[in-house]
N, C-alpha and C positions, 0 to 999 in steps of 0.2 A: 557579573560577565555574561553574556549569552553565550554560548560555545556552539551551538547548534539549533534552530528552530524547527520544529515539527509540524506538518499537517495532516492531519488526518481525513477520512473522507469528505470530499466537498459536494459532490453530486448538485451541481450549479449553484451554490450556494457561494458568496464573496466574502466571507469571513479570513479566506487565504489573504486578503488585499493588508490586513493588518501587518504580516511580515514584509511588506514590500522596503518602507524605510529603512529595515534593520538589514534586508538583502543588499540593498544600495549602500549602505554604509559598511559592507564588506563579511557579514554574519553568512553563513552557508544556511541554507534549507533543504529538508527533504520532505516530498508530499509522499502520502503511502495510498495514495490511487482512490480508483473510483472517482473519476472527474463529471461522467455523464451520469444519464438513465435518474433524473428528478423524481423526490416524493411528490406527490400530490398534495399533501398537506402542506408543504412550503409554498403552494402558490408560484413557483416558478416555471415559465413557459419554458417547450422544447427550443426554441429561437432562442432566449436568455441564457439557457443551458449549453448550446453549441457556442455562443460568443462568449461564454465564461471561459470554455477549455480552450478558445482559441486565444484568450487573453492568457493564459495561463503557460501555453505554449510558446508565445511573443516571450512572456518574459523569464522563461527558462532560457530561449535563445539565447536573449539579451544579457542573459547571467549566468551562462553554462559552466563558469568554473566555481559559483556558488548555490546554485540551484539542481535537486539532485529528482526528477520523479519518477516514482514507483507505479507500477499498473496494479489496478485489482481486477475483480472479473468483471464488471461491468465494462471496463474498459476493453478488456480482451476480446468480446465478443465482434468489437469493430476492426480488430486487426486483419488486415488482408483485405475478404470483402466481408461486406458487415453479414454476420449470423454464418459463415462460412467456416472454415477447417478450424480456427481457431475459439470457436463456441463454447462456452461453457454454460449455458442455459440462464444466461444474467434474465432478471424479469425486468419490467419498465422501459424492456428496448423500445428505443426511441427510430423508427421506422421513419418517420418524416424527413430526417436530418442524418442518418447511417451513413449515405454516402460520402458526406462531408467531412462529418465525424471520423471516419474512415480514413478519408483521404488527407486529413493534418495529423492523423496518429502515424499513419504509414512514411508520411514527408517528414516526419519528426521523428524516426524511430532512432536515431542516433543518441537522443534526448532521454529515452526509454528504457526501463530494466525492470528487476523483479525485487533487487533486494541490496540493502548497503551494509556497511559494516564500519563502525567507528569504535576507536579506544578515546574515553575520556573520562578524565580525573580518576586515573587508574581501572576504569573500568572497562568491560568490553559490551555493544552493545550491537544487537542485529536486528535491521528494521526490514518489513515486507508488510504487504496488504492485509494479511491475515495470522500471520506467525508459523514457523517453519515447525512443523509437529515431529517428532523423533519416530513414530510408528510411521509417518506418509514416506520418509526418508527410508526405511527400513522396508517397506513394501513395495516402493521401487525398485527395479533395477538398473539404475542412473548413479545411486549414489553407494556403491558397495563398501567403494574405498575409502570413505568419508566418515571420520569420526568427529560427528558434530560437536560434541562435548569439548574435542581439543585443538579444532581448527575452523571457527565458524568465518574465518575470513577466507579460508578455501572455497568451504563450501559457498560463499557468497558468488565467489568468482565464478566457480564452475556452474552454478544456476543461470547467471548472468549470459555466459556463453553457451549454453545450451539453450534459452531462450533466443538470442540471437542467430543461433544455427537453424531453430526450427523455422523462426521469420523467412531465411534465405530458402530454405527446403521446399516451400510451395506444395507442402503435402502434409496430410497429417502425419505428427511425430508421435512417439511414446511420450515425450516430453509434454506434447501438449493434453495427451489421454491421461497423465499423472496430474497436471492440472486441472482437468476435469472433475476428479476424486470431489463427490459431496457425502458426508457423512449422515445420519439419522439425523443427528443437530440440525442439518438443514434442509430436510426433508429427503436425502440421499439413500444409498445403501450402501456408500464403500464404508470401509474399516474406522478410514479417519478423512477427514478433511485437508482438502491440499491447501497450501501456502496462498492461495486467494480465496479459499473458501471456510477454511475452519471458522469456527464459533470461537468465542473465547473459553466457554465453558470446558472445550476440549482441553485447555491447557491446567485443567485441575490435576494436580500433582505429578505435574512435568517439570521438573528442576533442571539446571543447568549450572556451568559456572558464568555464564554469562545473562546479559539480560534481554529480551527479544521486546520489542516495542512494536505494535501493531495496531489496525483499526477493525474494519469490517463487521464487528458486532454492536449495533449503536447503543449508547449509554442514555437511558432517559431517566428521569426524575419527575416524581408529581410538584415538585415547587423548585424554584430556583434554577440554577446552572447544571445540568450534568456533570458529572464528574469520574478520571479516569478508574478502570476497574483492575485493581491488582490481582493477578492469578500467578500463585507462587512468588516466584521471580520473575514473572512476564507482566508485560502492562498494557491494556487495551485502552485507547485515547481517541475512539471515536464519538467527541463530544462535540462536535460544532464549533469549535474554537481552536486555534493555535497555542502551541506549547513552545518551551524550549529546555535543553538540560544545560545546566551553568558548567563552570571549569571545575565542580566536583563533581559531574554527574548525577545533579538531584533535578530531577523533572519538575519544573514551575509553569504556571500560567503568564502568555506573554502579555497580557493586557494588564495584570497587576503585580507580576514577579511573587505570587504568592507559592508556596509549595505545594504541589498540586499533591502528593500523596505520603 
C-alpha cells in the first residue's frame, strides 16, 4: 500500500508525472521543492522548465486535497518580485522567464508551504526541502519555545505560519533572513544551513525521535540510478525519481516497489 508519494527536486524534469495516476487514484503526494532553475547537463530549456512548473501548479490545484507543494531555495528567489526580498542567492536563476515564474508562484501561494508532518505506521516524519537542523532552530530567535525533538508537528505549523506572515509583510523579515543562512558546506559563512539550504552532510550525528526526509543534496552514482542517502535517521532522496512510504513507514521506489534503504 502506498501511503504517501514523495517527489524530490524537479528542476524542470518530468519524472514527477510517474505519480499522476496514483494521485488521481487517491494517494497523496508531497513535492520537496526546487521546481525551477534547470541544470545545463539535463538539456532542459528555460521555457520547458517554466511550462513544467505551470503543469505542477495546475496539477496541485486540481488535486489540492492530495498534493502538497513545498518550496526550495531556488523557488524562494521568485516569490514577491524576482530576486527581491525573498532572494536566497540561488544560482542558475532564470532571468528570461523570471516574471511569469514569479507571477505563477505568487498567484498560487495558497498551495505552497515550507514543511509538512505525517505519522505513518506508528512513525513520525518531517518533510522539507533541505532538512531542519536543530542548530538552525537554536540560532534563530523565532523558535525559542519549540522543542523540536518532542513536538515536530507544532514546529511545522509555526514555520508555515511564519512563511505566510512573511509573504504578506512585503518587507524583508527576520524569518527571510533565517532562511537565507548558508553554511560553509555550500559556500556560505553561517554556522549552519537553513531548512532550504542545509547540505545533507550537515545532518551527520543529528539524531531525533522522528525521521526527516528531504532533497536539495543531489545524489550521484557512476553507474545505475542514484540511491537515497541515509544520514543517521534522516534520509536525503534527491535522486531524480519518485518514492513512497508504505503503510509501515518504509521508503520504497515508486517505479518498482523495491525498498529504498
